[in-house]
N, C-alpha and C positions, 0 to 999 in steps of 0.2 A: 504493501500499501503506500509505503513511505516512497519507495522507488517510484512509481507512479505518479506522486504527487510531483515529485522533481521534475520528472518526464516533462509533465503538464505547463509546468514552470517554465522549464527551458524553450518550449516550443512557442508561447506566450510571448516570451521575451524576445526569441528571435523574429516572431511575426511583427511585434510593434516596433524592432530596430528596422525592420524592411519597410514600416508602416513610416517610420519618421524618415527614411532614404528617400521613400518616395515624395514625402511632403516636401522636404529640403528640394530636390532637383525641379520640383514644380513651381516652389516658389524663383527657384534661381534662373530657371527659363522665362519665368512671367516677368522678373526684374530686366533680363536681358533683353527681350521685345520688346519692353517700354524705353530702356535707354536707344535702342536701335529706331523706334520711329521718334525720337526726339523728346519723350515725354520723362524728362530729368528729375522731376519733382516726384513723380510716380516710382521712377527705381530706386530713388532715395528709400522711399517710404518702404518698398519691398524688400530691398537689400538690409535695411536696418531691423526689418521683420525677423528676417533668417536671422541674422546676429542675437536679436533677443531671445530666440527659441534656441541659442545655444551653437549653432552651428558657426564656427569659427575657422576660418581658412583665409591664406592670401589672395585665393583668387576673390573672394567676397569683398575685401576689405578694398583689393585693388580695383575692382568694379564699379564698388561704391566711392571710391577717393574719384574716377573720372567723373561719374555722374555730378560728383558736388563740383568739380572742375567744370566740369561743361554748365553748371548752374552758375558760375559765376560766385560761389563760395569758397575763396581759396584758403581760408583757414582749416576749415573742413578737409578739404581735399587733401593738404598737406600733412594734417593726422592721421586721415587714412591710408596714404600712400606710405607712411611712416611706419604704420602697424605692418600693412604689407610687406614693407622692407626688413621688419622685424624677425617674420615668420620664415621667409627667403630672401635671405640678403643679397644673393647670389643672380637675382632674375632680373637682366637688363633693362626690361620694359619697366619696371616699377621704379629701377634706379633712374633712369631717361624722365620717365614724367615727373617723378620728384624734384627733380633739377630743372625741370619746364615751369613745375608749381611755383618753386621758390625764386625764379624770374620774376614773380607777379607779384611778389611782395615789396613794401613799402621800404623796411629797413634793410639796410644793404651793411651788414656788420662786419668787420674782418676781424678773422679768426687769430687769438695770439700765435706768436709764430712758436714752433716746436723745433726742439733737436731732429735731426733729418731723419735719423734710427727709431726712434718715439714717434714720429709722424708715418713712417715708414710699417712699423707694428701696428699704430692704431690703424690706420686705412687697411692692410688685411685682417684684422680681428673685427672690424667694423664690418664690412662687406663679406664675410665668407661662414658659410655656415657649420655649427659645431661638428654635425653628422658628415658633412664633406671633408672638411679637415682631418676627422676623427679616421674616416676609413685610409686614407693615405698615410697616416699617422702608424696604422696597423699594418698598413701591406708594407712600407717600408720595412717595419721590424723583421715581417716575415722575410723579406727579400735578402737582408743582411744577415739574418741565421742561415738561408741557404747558403749564400755566398761564403760564410765563414766554415759551413757542413764540408763544401767543396775543397776549402783550404787544407780542412783537418786529413781530409782521406787521399787526397790528389797525392800523387808521386812525383809529377811535372814541376818542376822547379818554375818555371814561367806562369803555370797557372797558381800556383802557390802566389806567387806576388800581384796576379793581377785578381785573382777572387779574394786574398786579405786587402788589397788598396779600395776594391768596390765592397767589402763589409764594411769599412771603416767610414765610408762616404756614405753609404745605406743609413748607417747608427747615427753619423752627424747630422744627417735630415729627419731621422726618426725623430731625434730629439728636439729638434728646432720645431719641429710639425707638432711634436707634444707641448712645447712651450706654448704654442699658437692655440692651439687646442684650450689649453688652460685660461689662457689669456678672453679669449672668444666667449668661453662659458662663465667668465667672471664678469665679461661687458654687458651678456645678455642677462645675467642674475642680478647685474647691479644699476642697470640702465633705469634711469629714470626722469624722463625727458617729458617738456610739454609743449603746447603750441597754442598762439594764443587765437581766442576764436570771436573777439568782439572787433569793431573796429579799429579800435587804439585805446589802450591804458595806460595811467600814470603808474612808474614804480615808483614807490614811495623809500624812504631812507630808514623807515621802520614800520613796524606792522600798525599802522594808525592812519587813520582817514585826514588826520590833521599834521601829519608829519610833512617834511620837504620833499617835492617831487625831485627827483633822483636824476631822472630821464622819461621818454615815453617811448612805448611799443605799438607796434600794428599789427593787424591781424596776420597771422601766418606765420609771425616768427617764432623761432624755434630757441629751447634754455632749457639748461639742466635745473631739475627743483633739488633746491639743498634742505629746507627744514618746513615747517608748517606749523602756526601759533594760530589757534581758533579760526577763521574765515580767512587768514592770511598766509599766505605760502612765500617764502625766500626762493629768490631764484639767481641764477648766473646765465647770463649770456656769452656768446661764443668770445667775445672783445675782453673779459674779464669782470666786466660790472655786475654788482651784486644789488639787489634792493629786492622789494616787497611788493606783489601785488594780490589782488583779492583773488579768492579761489574759485569765483564763478566765473573768471573772464579767461577760463583755458581749460584744456583737457589733455590728460597725460597719457603717453603710449609706451 
């Protein structure tokens, strides 16, 4: 009797998943049709409905961002391009459209200069998926051990020299890729950024409406989130400037 109950529950669970997937695909197709017919607001509503039902993917975020962009809502477009990028940082279409959307922003903030090695590591870790770099790390370790095994069993001096060199090179690159994997994972876990969604907002010197205005930011500008006090959030923009804005003026990704 107990086995029968488990079987019935399993069947209903599988059936529910199938219905859920069918519902997702139906909504996704409907949103795509609305987008293709240039009903961008309608597409936005349906894509958001998909997200509210728990179906999160780079494709949904990307299509939603495209809809916002075509509807001239640049802040929301940049927000969802960034969300799509976070899931799939290697996608060329996402990265290209994010750059195009950023060109529409009012604020042209120059990033603080970085040491070239730091910039190189950041460029890699911020634009590569953890799964992809993990695959290459494991592959390099395997290749390194294969060359090492050939070195140990070979009787040829020439082959020993070649395989020893290749194994060392493989292990060096495996270690480098392992480091990149850790950095990419840390970046994904610690990433806490936001995008301004209102036309403009004054950044305050302290979490108080009566405090001095430090500077102004406009829709679509991205920043790092540092802290939160009540309805105020401490932010840092790429130029290094720090201030406080009201939490209802942006959304994180």
